[in-house]
TIMINU-417621 format. One line per 8 residues: their letters; for each residue x negated, y, z negated of C-alpha. Coordinates in steps of 0.5 Angstrom, whole numbers, plus 500, padded with zeros to 3 digits. Each point is the difference from the previous one (the first is absolute). Layout:
<pts>
A = X Y Z | ...
</pts>
This chain:
<pts>
MPLLLICS = 500 500 500 | 494 505 499 | 498 499 507 | 507 501 503 | 500 506 496 | 494 503 503 | 502 498 507 | 507 504 499
VLALTISI = 496 506 497 | 495 499 506 | 506 499 505 | 504 506 498 | 494 505 499 | 497 498 508 | 508 501 502 | 500 507 497
ERWIALNP = 493 502 503 | 502 497 507 | 507 504 500 | 497 506 498 | 493 499 505 | 504 498 506 | 504 506 501 | 501 501 507
ATIAPPHL = 500 508 500 | 493 500 496 | 497 495 504 | 502 503 507 | 503 507 499 | 506 501 505 | 497 506 504 | 492 499 499
LASVWRQL = 499 498 507 | 503 506 503 | 497 504 495 | 493 497 502 | 502 501 507 | 501 507 499 | 494 501 497 | 496 497 505
KAGQLDAQ = 503 504 506 | 498 506 496 | 493 498 499 | 501 500 493 | 498 493 498 | 493 500 497 | 496 496 496 | 503 503 494
RLKQLRQD = 507 499 502 | 499 493 502 | 497 498 493 | 506 503 497 | 504 496 505 | 497 494 497 | 502 501 493 | 507 502 501
SALGVILA = 503 493 502 | 499 493 503 | 502 503 507 | 495 506 499 | 494 495 499 | 502 496 507 | 501 507 504 | 494 503 497
AGLANRWQ = 496 493 502 | 503 501 507 | 499 508 501 | 492 499 497 | 499 496 507 | 505 503 505 | 494 502 504 | 497 493 501
GRDVMRES = 506 498 504 | 506 496 499 | 497 493 498 | 495 503 495 | 506 504 497 | 505 494 500 | 494 496 496 | 499 505 495
IQEAAGHV = 507 500 499 | 501 493 499 | 494 500 495 | 503 505 496 | 507 497 501 | 497 493 497 | 498 504 494 | 506 503 499
IHDLEKYL = 504 494 501 | 495 496 494 | 502 506 496 | 508 499 501 | 499 493 498 | 497 501 494 | 502 495 494 | 505 496 505
NTLGTVAA = 496 494 499 | 500 501 493 | 508 500 500 | 500 494 505 | 496 496 495 | 504 502 494 | 506 498 504 | 497 493 502
VAPLLGLL = 497 499 493 | 506 502 495 | 504 494 502 | 494 495 499 | 499 503 493 | 507 499 498 | 500 493 502 | 493 499 497
GTVVGMIR = 504 503 493 | 505 495 501 | 496 494 501 | 496 502 494 | 507 501 496 | 502 493 503 | 494 497 497 | 501 503 493
VFTEITIQ = 507 497 500 | 498 493 502 | 495 500 495 | 505 502 495 | 505 494 503 | 494 495 499 | 499 503 493 | 507 501 497
GTGNANAL = 504 496 505 | 506 502 503 | 504 501 494 | 501 507 500 | 503 502 507 | 501 508 498 | 492 500 499 | 499 497 507
AGGISEAL = 505 504 504 | 497 506 496 | 493 498 502 | 502 499 507 | 504 506 501 | 493 504 497 | 496 497 505 | 504 502 506
ITTATGLA = 500 507 498 | 493 501 503 | 503 497 507 | 505 505 500 | 496 506 498 | 495 498 505 | 505 500 506 | 503 507 497
VAIPALVM = 493 503 501 | 498 496 506 | 507 502 504 | 499 508 499 | 493 499 502 | 501 497 506 | 506 504 502 | 495 506 499
HRYFTGKI = 494 497 504 | 505 499 506 | 503 507 499 | 493 503 500 | 497 496 506 | 506 502 504 | 499 507 498 | 493 500 502
DAIVVGLE = 501 497 506 | 505 506 502 | 495 505 498 | 495 497 504 | 504 500 506 | 502 508 499 | 492 501 499 | 499 497 506
QETIKLVD = 505 504 504 | 497 506 498 | 493 499 501 | 502 497 507 | 504 507 501 | 493 504 499 | 496 495 504 | 505 501 506
ALHSGRKT = 500 508 499 | 493 501 500 | 498 495 506 | 506 500 504 | 500 507 502 | 508 500 500 | 504 505 496 | 502 497 493
EYDV = 506 501 496 | 496 505 496 | 498 505 506 | 505 505 499
</pts>
């Protein structure tokens, strides 16, 4: 039970932290690309602004990586964007492996507690016999509490793990779309939706 309590606190802490950290508005501010495009067209995108862009958001990190290599050609720009995106995705997935491990281990810990409890019950049967049915039923009931607790910890942890995995996938798709717009705008020569 103490291990299950630790698992539940860990799962709750990670879930709260990821809920706050995976806010799409902070990861990819809605009008960031348009703002960057305006600064770029006005010639105001210097090293200091790129540094500020990197510090503002995850999308800013990716855009800054591409913009820093915009004169090197489309392929180099895309490679730098992909490398920066790899780091961003790694940060987005922080603690998800731990949450998945909690979801997998908690039912096993509960089952282990039940097995240990049943061993104790059967040890009591061999010592005292089966005369006291109430004591046996109470012992078995107590043993099964760990399985129920393990499942009560694992099910929400698994649900949150799946939820965050899906949310990260959606965020990554949004980041890809924004960076593709930037690369196309810089290297296609066509007018973009930001050219007004």
